[in-house]
C-alpha positions as CSV (number, residue, x, y, z in Angstrom):
1,M,0.2,0.1,-0.3
2,A,1.6,3.3,-1.2
3,R,2.0,6.3,1.6
4,K,0.2,9.1,1.5
5,Y,2.1,11.6,3.7
6,F,5.7,9.6,4.6
7,G,8.4,9.8,2.0
8,T,11.9,7.8,1.7
9,D,12.6,9.9,5.0
10,G,9.9,11.0,7.0
11,I,7.2,13.8,6.0
12,R,9.2,16.9,3.9
13,G,8.1,19.8,2.0
14,A,8.2,23.5,1.8
15,T,6.9,25.1,5.0
16,N,3.5,26.7,5.1
17,M,2.4,24.8,2.3
18,A,0.8,21.3,2.5
19,P,1.8,18.5,4.2
20,M,4.2,20.5,6.2
21,T,2.1,23.1,7.9
22,A,1.5,23.7,11.5
23,A,-1.7,21.7,11.6
24,M,-0.3,19.2,10.1
25,A,2.7,18.5,12.3
26,M,-0.1,18.6,15.2
27,K,-2.3,16.0,13.6
28,V,1.0,14.0,13.3
29,G,1.8,14.8,17.0
30,M,-1.8,13.8,17.9
31,A,-1.6,10.3,15.6
32,A,2.0,9.5,16.2
33,G,1.3,9.8,19.9
34,A,-2.1,7.6,20.0
35,H,0.0,5.1,18.1
36,F,2.7,4.6,20.7
37,V,0.7,5.1,23.7
38,R,0.7,1.3,24.6
39,G,0.4,-0.1,27.8
40,D,-0.3,1.9,31.3
41,H,3.3,3.8,32.1
42,K,3.7,7.3,31.8
43,H,4.7,8.1,27.5
44,R,7.3,10.5,26.8
45,V,8.4,12.0,23.1
46,V,12.2,13.2,22.4
47,I,11.6,16.1,20.5
48,G,14.3,17.8,18.4
49,K,15.0,20.3,15.6
50,D,17.5,22.0,13.4
51,T,18.1,25.7,13.1
52,R,15.5,26.5,10.7
53,L,13.3,29.5,11.4
54,S,9.9,27.0,10.8
55,G,11.2,24.9,13.2
56,Y,9.5,27.3,16.0
57,M,6.5,26.8,14.5
58,L,6.1,22.8,14.2
59,E,7.5,22.1,17.3
60,N,4.8,23.9,19.4
61,A,2.2,22.4,17.0
62,M,3.8,19.2,17.9
63,V,3.8,19.5,21.4
64,A,0.2,20.5,21.4
65,G,-0.6,16.7,19.1
66,F,1.6,14.7,21.7
67,T,0.2,16.4,24.7
68,S,-3.4,16.1,23.9
69,V,-3.2,12.6,23.8
70,G,-1.5,12.0,27.1
71,M,2.3,12.0,26.3
72,D,4.7,14.0,27.9
73,V,7.7,15.9,25.5
74,V,10.9,16.2,26.4
75,L,12.5,19.2,24.1
76,V,15.9,18.9,23.2
77,G,16.2,22.0,20.8
78,P,18.5,22.2,18.2
79,M,20.3,18.6,18.3
80,P,21.8,16.1,14.9
81,T,19.4,13.7,13.8
82,P,21.4,10.9,15.6
83,A,21.4,12.8,18.7
84,V,17.5,12.2,18.8
85,A,17.3,8.9,17.9
86,M,20.3,8.3,20.5
87,L,18.4,10.0,23.7
88,T,15.4,8.6,22.7
89,K,15.9,4.7,23.5
90,S,18.6,6.4,26.5
91,M,15.6,8.4,27.9
92,R,13.5,5.2,27.9
93,A,11.0,7.2,25.3
94,D,8.4,5.6,23.5
95,L,9.6,8.0,20.2
96,G,11.6,10.4,19.2
97,V,10.7,13.6,16.6
98,M,13.5,15.0,14.7
99,I,12.3,18.5,13.0
100,S,14.5,18.8,10.0
101,A,14.8,19.1,6.3
102,S,18.0,17.7,6.3
103,H,20.3,19.0,3.3
104,N,17.5,21.5,1.9
105,P,17.2,25.0,2.0
106,Y,15.6,27.2,4.9
107,A,12.3,27.3,3.3
108,D,11.8,23.5,3.7
109,N,11.1,21.5,6.6
110,G,10.0,17.9,7.9
111,I,9.3,15.5,10.3
112,K,11.2,12.3,11.1
113,L,10.0,9.8,14.0
114,F,12.0,7.0,16.0
115,G,10.5,4.0,17.5
116,P,11.9,3.7,21.3
117,D,14.8,1.6,20.0
118,G,16.1,4.5,18.0
119,Y,15.6,3.1,14.6
120,K,13.7,4.8,11.8
121,L,9.8,3.7,12.0
122,S,8.4,0.6,10.0
123,D,6.3,1.2,6.7
124,E,3.3,-0.6,9.0
125,D,3.9,2.0,12.0
126,E,4.1,5.2,9.2
127,L,1.2,3.8,7.3
128,A,-0.9,3.3,11.1
129,I,-0.4,6.8,11.5
130,E,-1.4,7.8,8.7
131,T,-4.6,6.5,8.9
132,L,-4.8,8.0,11.8
133,I,-3.8,10.9,11.0
134,D,-7.0,11.1,8.4
135,G,-9.1,9.7,10.9
136,E,-10.3,10.0,14.2
137,V,-7.8,10.4,17.4
138,T,-8.9,9.8,20.8
139,L,-7.8,12.8,23.2
140,A,-6.8,12.3,26.9
141,A,-9.0,13.0,29.6
142,S,-8.3,16.2,31.0
143,E,-6.4,15.0,34.3
144,N,-4.0,12.9,31.7
145,I,-3.1,15.2,29.2
146,G,0.6,15.2,29.0
147,R,3.4,17.7,30.2
148,A,6.3,19.6,28.3
149,R,9.7,20.5,29.6
150,R,13.1,21.0,27.9
151,V,16.1,19.2,29.2
152,E,19.1,22.0,29.1
153,D,21.6,19.2,29.1
154,A,20.7,17.3,26.0
155,R,24.0,18.5,24.1
156,G,26.7,17.5,26.5
157,R,25.3,13.9,26.6
158,Y,25.4,13.9,23.0
159,I,28.9,15.3,23.0
160,H,29.8,12.6,25.9
161,F,28.4,9.6,23.5
162,A,30.3,11.3,20.1
163,K,33.5,11.1,22.4
164,S,33.2,7.7,23.9
165,T,33.6,6.7,20.1
166,F,37.0,7.7,19.9
167,P,39.5,4.9,20.8
168,D,40.7,5.9,24.5
169,D,44.3,5.5,23.7
170,L,44.4,8.7,20.8
171,R,43.9,12.4,21.2
172,L,43.1,15.0,18.5
173,D,45.9,17.1,19.6
174,G,48.3,18.8,17.3
175,L,45.5,18.4,14.4
176,K,44.2,21.9,13.1
177,I,40.8,20.7,12.0
178,V,37.9,22.9,10.1
179,I,34.8,21.7,10.8
180,D,31.6,23.3,8.8
181,C,28.6,22.7,10.7
182,A,26.3,23.9,7.8
183,N,24.8,26.5,10.3
184,G,22.6,23.6,11.4
185,A,22.2,21.1,14.3
186,A,25.4,20.6,15.1
187,Y,26.4,24.0,15.4
188,Q,27.5,23.7,18.7
189,V,27.4,19.8,19.9
190,A,30.6,19.0,17.0
191,P,33.2,22.2,17.4
192,S,32.8,21.1,21.3
193,A,33.5,17.5,20.7
194,L,36.7,18.2,18.7
195,W,37.8,20.5,21.1
196,E,37.3,18.5,24.0
197,L,39.3,15.7,22.0
198,G,42.4,17.9,21.7
199,A,41.9,19.5,18.2
200,E,42.5,22.7,17.4
201,V,39.6,23.9,16.2
202,V,38.1,26.6,13.4
203,A,34.6,26.3,13.1
204,I,32.6,28.0,10.0
205,G,29.2,27.3,9.5
206,V,28.2,28.2,13.2
207,T,26.0,31.4,13.2
208,P,22.6,30.1,12.6
209,N,20.2,32.6,12.0
210,G,17.3,30.4,10.5
211,K,17.6,31.7,7.2
212,N,21.0,30.6,6.5
213,I,20.9,26.6,6.8
214,N,23.1,24.8,4.1
215,A,23.3,28.2,2.4
216,G,26.8,28.0,0.4
217,V,28.0,25.8,3.8
218,G,27.8,22.1,4.4
219,S,28.7,19.0,3.0
220,T,26.4,20.0,0.1
221,A,28.1,23.4,-0.8
222,P,32.0,22.5,0.2
223,D,34.0,25.3,-1.8
224,T,33.6,27.1,1.6
225,L,35.4,24.6,3.3
226,R,38.0,23.9,1.0
227,E,39.4,27.3,0.5
228,T,39.2,27.5,4.7
229,V,41.5,24.7,4.8
230,V,44.1,25.4,2.8
231,G,44.1,29.1,3.9
232,T,44.4,28.7,7.3
233,G,46.3,25.5,6.4
234,A,44.3,23.3,8.3
235,A,45.0,19.4,8.2
236,I,41.7,18.7,7.5
237,G,38.3,19.7,6.8
238,I,34.5,18.3,7.9
239,A,31.4,19.0,6.6
240,L,28.0,18.3,7.9
241,D,24.6,18.9,6.4
242,G,22.2,20.7,8.0
243,D,20.8,17.9,10.8
244,A,24.5,16.3,10.9
245,D,23.8,13.0,9.9
246,R,26.0,13.7,6.7
247,L,29.7,13.9,5.9
248,I,31.9,15.0,3.2
249,V,35.6,15.6,4.0
250,V,38.3,17.9,2.6
251,D,41.8,17.0,2.8
252,E,44.8,19.3,3.4
253,N,45.4,19.9,-0.1
254,G,41.6,21.2,-0.3
255,Q,40.0,18.1,-2.3
256,V,36.6,16.4,-1.7
257,I,36.4,13.1,-0.4
258,D,33.4,11.3,-0.8
259,G,31.4,8.5,0.9
260,D,32.7,5.5,-1.0
261,Q,36.4,6.8,-0.3
262,L,35.0,7.1,3.7
263,M,33.9,3.9,4.1
264,A,36.6,2.2,2.6
265,L,38.8,3.6,4.9
266,I,36.4,2.6,7.5
267,A,35.7,-0.7,7.1
268,G,39.5,-1.7,5.7
269,G,40.3,-0.6,9.5
270,W,37.8,-2.1,11.0
271,A,39.0,-5.1,9.5
272,R,42.8,-5.0,10.3
273,Q,41.3,-4.2,14.0
274,G,38.8,-7.9,13.8
275,R,35.9,-5.4,14.3
276,L,34.6,-5.4,11.0
277,R,30.9,-7.6,10.6
278,G,29.6,-9.5,7.4
279,G,33.0,-9.8,5.9
280,G,32.3,-6.1,3.7
281,L,30.0,-3.5,3.9
282,V,26.7,-2.3,2.9
283,A,25.8,0.5,-0.4
284,T,23.7,1.5,-2.8
285,V,23.8,1.3,-6.3
286,M,25.1,4.6,-6.8
287,S,28.8,3.8,-4.8
288,N,31.4,3.3,-7.4
289,L,32.5,0.8,-8.9
290,G,36.1,1.7,-7.9
291,L,35.3,1.0,-4.4
292,E,33.8,-2.9,-4.6
293,R,36.7,-3.5,-6.6
294,H,39.2,-2.0,-3.8
295,L,37.0,-3.8,-1.2
296,T,37.5,-7.0,-3.3
297,S,41.7,-6.6,-3.4
298,Q,41.1,-6.5,0.2
299,G,39.4,-9.6,0.4
300,L,36.2,-8.2,1.6
301,G,32.5,-7.4,-0.3
302,M,30.3,-5.4,-0.9
303,V,25.9,-5.4,-0.6
304,R,24.3,-3.2,-2.8
305,T,20.7,-1.7,-1.8
306,K,18.4,0.8,-3.9
307,V,19.0,4.1,-2.8
308,G,18.6,5.6,0.6
309,D,20.1,5.4,3.7
310,R,16.8,3.3,5.0
311,H,17.3,0.6,3.0
312,V,20.7,0.4,3.2
313,L,20.2,0.0,7.4
314,E,17.4,-2.5,6.7
315,E,20.2,-4.5,4.6
316,M,22.8,-4.4,7.5
317,R,20.6,-5.0,10.3
318,G,19.3,-8.1,8.7
319,S,22.7,-9.7,7.0
320,G,24.8,-8.7,10.3
321,Y,26.9,-6.1,8.7
322,N,27.9,-3.0,10.5
323,V,29.1,-0.6,7.9
324,G,27.2,0.8,5.7
325,G,26.0,4.3,3.6
326,E,26.0,6.2,0.9
327,Q,28.5,8.2,-2.0
328,S,26.9,11.4,-0.7
329,G,28.2,11.2,2.8
330,H,25.6,9.2,4.6
331,I,27.6,6.2,6.6
332,I,26.3,4.5,9.4
333,L,28.1,2.6,12.0
334,S,26.2,0.2,13.7
335,D,28.4,-0.3,16.6
336,Y,27.4,3.1,17.9
337,A,24.3,4.7,16.4
338,T,20.7,3.3,15.0
339,T,20.8,5.9,11.9
340,G,23.7,8.1,10.2
341,D,25.7,10.2,12.4
342,G,28.3,12.5,10.3
343,L,30.3,13.3,13.8
344,V,30.9,10.0,14.8
345,A,32.0,8.8,11.1
346,A,34.2,11.9,11.1
347,L,35.9,10.4,14.5
348,Q,36.4,7.3,13.1
349,V,38.1,9.1,9.9
350,L,40.3,11.0,12.5
351,A,41.5,8.0,14.7
352,E,42.9,6.1,11.0
353,I,44.3,9.3,10.1
354,K,46.1,9.6,13.7
355,R,47.3,6.2,13.6
356,A,48.9,6.1,10.2
357,G,51.0,9.1,11.5
358,A,50.3,10.7,7.6
359,P,48.9,13.4,5.8
360,A,44.9,13.4,5.3
361,S,45.5,13.3,1.4
362,E,47.5,9.9,1.9
363,V,45.2,8.1,4.4
364,L,41.8,9.2,2.7
365,H,42.1,7.8,-0.8
366,R,42.2,4.6,-1.0
367,F,40.8,3.9,-4.6
368,D,41.0,5.3,-8.0
369,P,37.2,6.0,-8.5
370,L,35.9,4.7,-12.4
371,P,35.0,7.8,-14.4
372,Q,30.9,7.6,-13.3
373,L,28.7,10.2,-15.2
374,L,24.8,10.9,-14.1
375,K,22.6,13.0,-16.0
376,N,18.6,13.5,-15.5
377,V,16.0,13.6,-17.8
378,R,12.7,15.5,-16.8
379,F,9.5,14.2,-18.0
380,K,5.5,14.8,-17.7
381,G,4.2,11.6,-17.1
382,G,3.6,8.0,-18.8
383,R,6.3,5.5,-17.9
384,P,9.5,6.1,-20.1
385,L,11.5,3.1,-19.4
386,D,8.7,0.9,-20.2
387,D,9.3,1.8,-23.6
388,A,10.6,-1.2,-26.3
389,R,13.1,1.6,-28.1
390,V,14.7,2.4,-24.6
391,Q,14.5,-0.9,-23.6
392,D,16.7,-1.8,-26.5
393,V,19.3,1.5,-26.0
394,I,19.9,0.1,-22.8
395,A,20.4,-3.6,-23.5
396,A,22.7,-2.5,-26.1
397,A,25.0,-0.6,-23.8
398,E,24.7,-3.0,-21.2
399,R,26.8,-5.4,-24.0
400,E,28.5,-2.7,-24.6
401,L,30.1,-2.5,-21.6
402,D,30.5,-6.4,-21.6
403,G,30.8,-6.6,-17.1
404,R,33.5,-3.2,-17.3
405,G,31.4,-0.9,-16.1
406,R,28.1,-0.4,-14.6
407,L,24.3,1.4,-15.8
408,V,21.9,2.6,-12.9
409,I,18.7,3.7,-14.5
410,R,15.9,4.6,-12.5
411,P,12.5,7.1,-11.8
412,S,13.6,9.2,-9.0
413,G,11.2,8.7,-6.2
414,T,10.3,12.3,-5.5
415,E,10.4,14.1,-8.6
416,P,9.4,13.1,-12.4
417,V,12.9,12.7,-13.3
418,I,14.4,9.2,-15.0
419,R,18.3,9.3,-13.7
420,V,20.2,7.8,-15.7
421,M,23.8,7.0,-14.4
422,A,26.9,4.7,-16.5
423,E,30.4,4.1,-15.1
424,G,33.2,2.3,-16.6
425,D,37.1,2.3,-17.3
426,D,36.6,4.3,-20.5
427,R,35.2,8.0,-19.5
428,G,34.5,8.4,-23.4
429,Q,32.4,5.6,-23.7
430,V,30.6,6.4,-20.0
431,E,29.6,9.3,-21.6
432,T,28.4,8.2,-24.9
433,L,26.4,6.1,-23.8
434,V,24.4,8.4,-21.4
435,D,23.9,10.5,-23.3
436,R,22.5,8.0,-26.3
437,I,20.3,6.3,-23.1
438,C,19.1,10.0,-22.3
439,D,18.4,11.0,-26.0
440,A,16.0,7.1,-25.9
441,V,14.1,8.5,-23.0
442,R,13.8,12.2,-24.0
443,E,11.8,10.7,-27.4
444,A,9.9,8.2,-25.8
445,A,8.6,10.9,-23.0
446,A,7.8,13.3,-25.9
């Protein structure tokens, strides 16, 4: 059954436009609260947010919704998404909420929900909540309405947790680190954690004003980080996104390092330490073939999933892996977290650099990526990929690659776009094949 409000990562949209309105936020609070009120104990929900202007509006609306069905609310203010997941579990809460649109511009916002185990909700739970949103919710009796309180030490709790994931025998003394917090949820906790571990910290993207989240800073806009790393002579740069569940790194030369290289580094280090489970890692269909070949050369494997950290996590949990993620920088280390955590992943990267005693440029470059090209073809309707001509062109391209590359052609899950990706040893061949397939899709969609 298709979901009406929930997408691949919660509910998201432009603020004050359906579904991202205060009225909907209150309904989500009422519905999710009613769904998770189970048993006779006093129920509790943890609510965090990023730094968007609309966070105040949505937070207050959700407090009204949850308290109206008898749930107590714990407000933790601006906090990373993984911190909310962690606090939900550690506070024995029944539910966790993160109000954030991740790497989107400030005018967007979203609602992510976590169960009492700190994991994102199942499809079944989301469908049940959607049914309640469109139906009737039983309100609590007057004497059973919930209360709301703000926890002032939540930042300290998360900083302590993040530091605990860094090896006890290492410190960051002597390392100048530029940390870019995207003017988002980690603007206080990430610089503090690095400083407490001994690093010399240069912090950028730490002056949120409600409208500048992800604006020219953060993991999706690394140019400011690159310039700052080179200009200050830093050893490394770390960029998070608006809710700090994504990580991109820049070496001392200003070279951007993506999630594929970081996963290779962490998985290789953990394998040498005997910590890696599953015999490899989980990535998506978008990860570079160079990563797969590198892991094979190290005696490690790689399982691919559909795009989305949700699918990565499902495979990790089902098959016993403890490292997984996406090329975009969502890295899940299940020994520590129930979702992607940019700061925790960064600390594992820094641990490998400290152990190697070598420049970041040497440590972070684990393999040479194959030429990879992605193009989008917009269409107005129909199913262009079902067209016989398109299928013939795709089949011919696969024969031409003959095992020396990959094709990934898929419709977007959020917009009317066909994404065409190819990679292989020959850049010219990759470009030709992508253009040929795009032309066929355009003709079919005309």
